[in-house]
N, C-alpha and C positions, 0 to 999 in steps of 0.2 A: 412459529414464524415461517413465512414463505421465503424460500431461498431467493426469490426475485427482489427481496428487500435488503439484499446485501450488496456492498460495493467493494470490489477488490482493487487495491492500490498497487500498481506496478510502476517500474521505472525504466528509464533507458539504460541504467547501469546501477551499480552499487554506489552509495555516497552521493546520490542526487537530491536528497532531502525528502524522501518518502515519509519518514517518521514525523517530521515537523508539520508536513502538509496533512498527513492522516490524522494526527492529533488535533490540528486546527479544524479539520472537518468534523471530528467527534465533538469538539467544543461548539462548533456552529450548529450542528444538529441538536445537541443538548439544549442550547439556548433557545431553540424553537419549540422545546417541549417534547422532543422525541425521546423514547427509551432506547438510547443508542449504546452500543458496546463496541469498544475497540479491541481488535484481536490480532495476534501475531502467531500464526500456526507454527512457523519454524524460525528459529533464531540461532545464529552462531556468533559467539563473542559474548561471554557472560562472566559475571563476578561471583565468586563463592561467598555466600552469606550464611549466617546461622540457620536460615530457613531453606537453604539450597541454592542452586544456580539461579541468578537473576540477570536478565537482559535489559539494558537501559531503554531500548526502544519499546519493548513490551510494557515496562513500567510507565513510560510516558503516555502510552495509549490508555492504560488502566487509570492513570491519574485524571484523565479527562472524562472517563466514562461514568455516567450516572448509574448504569447497571454494574454493580460491583460483583466480581467473580473471584474465586480462589485463583492464585497465580497459575496453577496447572491448567486451568481452563482458558485463561488469557493467552498463555504460551505453552502448549503441551509438549513441544519438542525444543529443548534448550540445550545448547552445547557450549562448552567453555571456550575452545579456541576460536579465534576470529578468522575462520577459513571457510571455504565453500561448504555449505551444509551437508552435501552428500559425502564429502571426505570426513567431516566431523562425525557424522552418523556412523560411517564405517569404522572409524577409530574407536567409537564408543560401543560398537557391537549392536547398533540399533538399526533395524530395517524399517524405513518409513513407508507405510502402506497407505495409499490414497483412500481406500475404503475406511480405514481407521480415522483418517482426518475428516471424512464426510460425517462419520458418526460423532466425532468430537464437535463439529460445527453445529449439529443439531442440539447437543447438550449446551454448548456455550451461548447459543442464541435463544434458548427457550423462554427467557424472560424479557427479550428485547423485541422491538419492532423495526430496528435498523442495525445492521452490523457494518462497521468499517474494518476491512481485513487488509492488513499490510503484508505484502509479500516480502521476499528476501532477494536482494539484488535485482536482476532483470526478469523478464517474463519467462524465459526458458532455463531458469536455474535447475540443474539436475537434482534428482532425488536418489536416495539409496534404497534398494539396489538398482532400480531402473525408473524411467519416467522423469517427469518434470513437475516442479511446483505448480505450473500452470494447469496441470491435470486437475487440481482441486477446484479452482473457479470454473473450469470447463464442466466438471461433473455436477457442480452446484448450479450452473447457469447464471453465475453472477455477472452483473455489469462491471465494467473495468474502467478505471480512470488512470491515465498515463501521466506520470511525472517526468517531464523532460528537463534534464540537467543542462542548463544553457551554457554550453562550452563548445569549443571546437570539436567537431565530429558528431554533434548531436543530431544533425539532419539525417544522416544515414541511420543512426541508432533508432531515432524516433520512427522513421518510416518503416524500417524492418520490423520493429515491435508492433506497430499498428497493423501491418499486413498479417503478422502471425496471429494476433488477437482476432481479427476479422475472419481469417481463413479457418479458425477453429470451428465455426458454425454453431458454437454453443454459447459464446460470449459476445457481448456488444461493447465496443469502446464508446463510452458516452461523452468523452471529451478528454482534454489534456490541460495540464497546468505547467507553465514554465517556471523554473527556479534558477535564479541567476547565481549559480555556484562559483562562477569565475567572474569577478568584478571587472576584469580586463577584457572580457569577451567582446570582440570587435563587431561592428555593424549589427548591433542588437535589433534595430528596427527591421532591417532587411531580412535577418534570420527569422524573426517572428513572422514576417509576411510569408516567407518560404514554408515555415512550419504550418501556417494556416492553410496553405495550399496542399501540402503533403498529408496533413492529418484531417482534412475534410471540414475544417472550420476554425474559427478564432479560439484563442485560449480561454478557459474558464477562470483564469487568474494568472497573474505574473508576479512572482515573489521576488523582490529585490534582494541584493546581498544584505542580510540582516546582521547587525552587530552581535545580537544574541538570538539565535534561531530557536524560538519557542512557539508553542501553539498560540499563545496570546499575541505574539508579534506577527505571526503569519495570518491570524484571523482578519486583520485589517485589509488584507488583499484577497480574502476569500468570501466576499460579500456579493458577488455578481449574481443577478437573477438567474442566469443560465445554470450556474453552479447549484443554486438552490433547487432548481428543477431536476438536475441530475441526481440530487440527494432525495428527491421527492419531498422537499420541504414546502413546495408550493406547486400550483398547477400551471 
């Protein structure tokens, strides 16, 4: 698989809906006949099960993926406490090395023609012992889709994230999706217009406040032709 066929999903912060949107994108691509796989390289916040630690975000991605993988390939670095990944890794005595993650990506995508890779938190989440999770998509040259949590403060967070992605020189921000995580967010239209100006184009989708945030529910709002082009589902 060519690394250019991967899409990295990042967000303006943690808790902005990356998982429901990434899972919806996996479902969208699978529905078009693509051999797509959903991946979560690093996750903190997991339940102990008879089979080991399991993260609900990684399980959600795996549930939508037509390419089925062992859990350790879907989510190679899984930590129990719901804290910053580099702190969880340090407490577990695990050094996260980007070259190891690059090698993992090659194995995990061997049977796929498209990978949807969900990050953890925002773009510059630190890794242990040094570096950032963004080093992975930069090393792989992945396209990046930005999930903007629509709430007060999102304009600054979105623009700073966009600038960091573009300045990397190795990744390209192919677009953004707004997710209305705060139903009371005032002046939605005006803020979407401002985000369109700050992020270089209109949203590829806007997800309303969903009663039950699932991939199936999000899919209704992820059908824009421009989004299909970003996923290379059409020309």
